[in-house]
C-alpha positions in Angstrom: 0.0 0.0 0.0 1.3 3.4 -1.0 1.0 5.8 2.0 2.3 9.4 2.2 2.3 12.0 5.0 0.8 15.4 4.3 -0.1 18.5 6.2 -3.4 20.3 5.6 -4.5 23.7 6.9 -7.8 24.4 8.5 -10.8 23.1 6.4 -14.2 24.7 6.6 -17.0 22.4 5.5 -20.7 22.7 4.8 -22.7 19.5 4.6 -25.0 17.0 6.1 -24.3 15.0 9.3 -25.4 11.4 9.3 -25.4 9.3 12.5 -26.0 5.6 13.0 -24.6 2.1 13.5 -22.4 0.8 10.6 -25.3 -1.1 8.9 -27.6 2.0 9.2 -24.9 4.3 7.7 -24.8 2.1 4.6 -28.5 3.1 4.1 -28.3 6.7 5.3 -25.1 8.0 3.7 -26.0 7.6 0.0 -29.2 9.7 0.3 -27.2 12.3 2.2 -24.7 12.5 -0.7 -27.6 12.9 -3.2 -29.1 15.7 -1.1 -25.7 17.4 -0.9 -25.2 17.3 -4.6 -28.8 18.6 -5.2 -28.1 21.6 -2.8 -24.6 22.2 -4.1 -25.5 25.3 -6.0 -27.1 26.9 -2.9 -23.8 26.5 -0.9 -22.0 29.8 -0.9 -18.2 30.3 -1.1 -17.3 26.8 -2.4 -13.6 26.3 -2.7 -13.9 23.6 -5.4 -17.3 22.1 -6.3 -15.5 19.0 -7.7 -14.2 18.0 -4.2 -16.4 16.2 -1.6 -15.5 15.2 1.9 -16.7 12.3 4.0 -15.6 13.2 7.6 -15.6 11.1 10.7 -14.2 11.8 14.2 -11.1 9.5 14.4 -12.3 8.4 17.9 -15.2 6.6 16.1 -12.7 4.4 14.2 -10.5 3.8 17.3 -13.3 3.1 19.8 -15.9 1.4 17.6 -18.1 4.6 17.7 -19.9 5.8 20.8 -21.7 2.5 21.7 -21.4 1.4 18.1 -22.9 4.7 16.8 -20.8 6.6 14.3 -21.0 10.2 12.9 -20.3 10.9 9.3 -20.5 14.2 7.5 -20.9 14.5 3.7 -19.6 17.9 2.8 -17.9 20.3 0.5 -15.2 22.9 1.4 -16.0 26.6 1.7 -13.9 29.6 2.3 -16.4 31.2 4.6 -19.6 30.2 6.5 -22.4 32.3 5.3 -26.1 31.5 4.6 -25.9 27.7 5.1 -28.7 26.0 3.3 -31.6 24.6 5.4 -30.9 21.0 6.6 -27.1 21.5 6.4 -24.5 22.1 9.1 -21.0 23.5 9.3 -17.9 21.7 10.5 -14.4 23.1 11.1 -11.5 20.7 10.8 -8.3 22.2 12.3 -4.9 22.1 10.7 -3.4 18.6 10.9 -0.8 16.2 9.7 -2.2 13.1 8.0 -1.2 9.7 6.7 -2.9 9.4 3.3 -3.7 6.3 1.2 -5.9 5.7 -1.8 -9.0 3.4 -1.9 -9.6 2.2 -5.4 -12.1 -0.5 -6.5 -15.4 -1.8 -5.3 -17.0 -1.6 -1.8 -14.9 -4.6 -0.7 -11.8 -2.4 -1.0 -12.9 0.1 1.7 -12.2 -2.0 4.7 -8.9 -3.3 3.2 -7.8 0.3 2.6 -8.6 1.4 6.2 -6.9 -1.7 7.6 -3.8 -1.2 5.4 -3.5 2.5 6.4 -3.8 1.6 10.2 -1.1 -1.0 9.8 1.1 1.5 8.0 0.6 4.0 10.9 1.5 1.3 13.5 4.5 0.0 11.5 5.8 3.6 11.1 5.7 4.0 14.9 3.1 6.6 14.7 -0.4 6.9 16.3 -3.7 8.1 15.0 -4.9 11.3 16.8 -8.1 10.3 18.4 -9.4 13.8 19.1 -9.0 14.9 15.4 -11.1 14.3 12.3 -10.2 11.9 9.6 -11.7 12.2 6.2 -12.2 10.7 2.7 -11.6 13.1 -0.1 -13.5 12.5 -3.3 -12.5 14.3 -6.5 -14.9 14.1 -9.4 -12.0 14.4 -11.8 -10.9 10.9 -10.6 -14.3 9.3 -10.6 -17.7 10.2 -12.0 -20.5 11.0 -11.4 -20.9 12.8 -8.2 -21.4 10.8 -5.0 -22.7 8.3 -4.0 -20.3 6.0 -5.9 -20.5 2.3 -6.8 -16.7 2.1 -7.5 -14.1 4.1 -5.8 -11.0 6.2 -6.4 -10.6 8.4 -3.3 -8.0 9.3 -0.7 -8.3 8.5 3.0 -6.7 11.0 5.4 -5.9 9.6 8.9 -4.9 12.2 11.4 -1.5 11.6 13.1 -0.3 12.5 16.6 
């Protein structure tokens, strides 16, 4: 698995928060992506309308969620929070250093990519930063159409301590 370390500055996001157990998220997240893409034009100050973020508190990955319940935001980056569309929320992700790996293929590749990234972090003598946000970064120039996707080509950002 090809993993690299990168630093990112603060990220301001506007999107939809989805909460549920793993099996519930598989049913709730795709409609949230569809709603986000339908409302994309109403979101002001978009940085790049071709980039989409799937954001999760890293503690959810490390602790099996809060009692098995996970939070996941489907979002796009903005330069300023202003007039957020109804039904959407804001999320600020502070500057952070990340280990980054690519997930490419069908749904069966998702778990393998996350496991491979976690193994790389451990082998490198690093630790994931539990109090930070990790995210998936989807670029429509790498895969089409807009989310939700049936096959994947996106990057996973795991926050490092």
